[in-house]
C-alpha positions in Angstrom: 0.0 0.0 -0.1 2.9 2.6 0.7 4.1 3.0 -2.9 5.7 6.0 -4.4 2.7 8.0 -5.0 2.5 8.7 -1.0 5.8 10.7 -1.4 3.8 13.4 -2.9 1.6 13.9 -0.1 2.1 16.8 2.6 1.6 15.5 5.9 0.2 17.7 8.6 -0.8 17.3 12.2 -2.5 19.8 14.5 -4.3 19.7 17.9 -7.6 21.4 17.9 -9.7 22.3 20.9 -12.4 24.7 20.0 -16.3 23.9 20.2 -17.8 24.1 16.7 -16.0 24.1 13.5 -12.0 23.9 13.4 -10.6 24.7 10.0 -7.8 22.1 9.5 -7.0 22.8 5.8 -8.1 26.1 4.3 -10.1 26.0 1.1 -7.5 25.2 -1.9 -9.0 27.7 -4.3 -11.5 27.7 -7.1 -11.0 24.7 -9.5 -9.0 22.9 -6.9 -9.7 20.0 -4.1 -7.8 18.0 -1.5 -7.0 14.5 -2.3 -6.7 12.8 1.2 -4.1 9.8 1.4 -4.6 9.4 5.2 -6.8 10.8 7.9 -6.9 10.3 11.7 -9.0 11.9 14.3 -8.0 11.0 17.9 -9.3 12.3 21.4 -6.3 13.8 23.4 -8.5 14.5 26.3 -10.1 12.3 29.0 -13.7 14.0 28.3 -16.2 12.2 25.9 -16.0 14.2 22.7 -17.7 13.8 19.2 -16.0 15.0 16.0 -17.8 15.7 12.7 -15.4 15.5 9.7 -16.5 17.9 7.1 -15.7 18.8 3.5 -16.9 22.4 3.5 -20.1 22.2 5.3 -21.0 18.7 4.5 -20.3 16.1 7.1 -18.7 13.0 5.7 -17.5 11.2 8.9 -18.9 11.3 12.6 -16.3 10.1 15.0 -17.4 9.4 18.7 -14.7 9.4 21.1 -15.8 8.5 24.6 -12.1 8.5 26.2 -8.5 9.3 25.8 -6.9 7.6 22.8 -10.3 6.8 21.1 -10.7 7.9 17.4 -10.7 6.9 13.9 -7.8 6.0 11.4 -8.6 6.1 7.8 -5.8 5.0 5.2 -6.7 5.4 1.6 -5.3 3.4 -1.3 -5.5 3.7 -5.0 -9.1 2.5 -5.3 -10.4 4.8 -2.4 -9.3 8.3 -2.8 -11.2 11.0 -0.6 -11.8 14.1 -2.4 -13.2 17.1 -0.6 -14.9 18.6 -3.5 -14.1 22.0 -5.5 -12.7 24.7 -3.2 -13.9 22.8 0.1 -11.9 23.2 3.3 -11.1 20.2 5.6 -13.1 21.1 8.8 -13.5 19.1 12.0 -16.6 20.3 14.4 -16.0 19.3 18.1 -18.8 18.9 20.4 -17.1 20.4 23.3 -13.8 22.5 24.1 -11.6 19.2 24.5 -8.2 18.4 22.9 -8.3 16.3 19.5 -5.3 15.6 17.3 -6.0 15.6 13.5 -3.5 14.0 11.2 -3.9 14.2 7.5 -1.9 13.6 4.4 -3.2 15.5 1.6 -2.4 16.9 -1.8 -3.8 20.0 -3.5 -5.2 18.6 -7.1 -7.3 20.1 -9.7 -11.0 19.5 -8.8 -12.7 16.7 -11.0 -16.3 18.2 -10.9 
């Protein structure tokens, strides 16, 4: 799975902790979208937290994290690319002001649609 194509992905990790929408990757620009090669959302607090992963304003993945260390990891492969859609930011909405790590491998590509 880890072939040469993953060398072209930018790797980024950030800890977010604000209730509501947190922009992880800003909108890439008109006619562009993000291709995600890997996405991980992990609770860094001891508080029950729900995260909603969004492409722009559209929720694509709810992640329920009852305790520290819980989360979701989504490695992608050639048959399953996650594309954010034309000029959509990658956003994670938190149910509370609790620390959550978001790790993403991405590249900015021309939008398909």
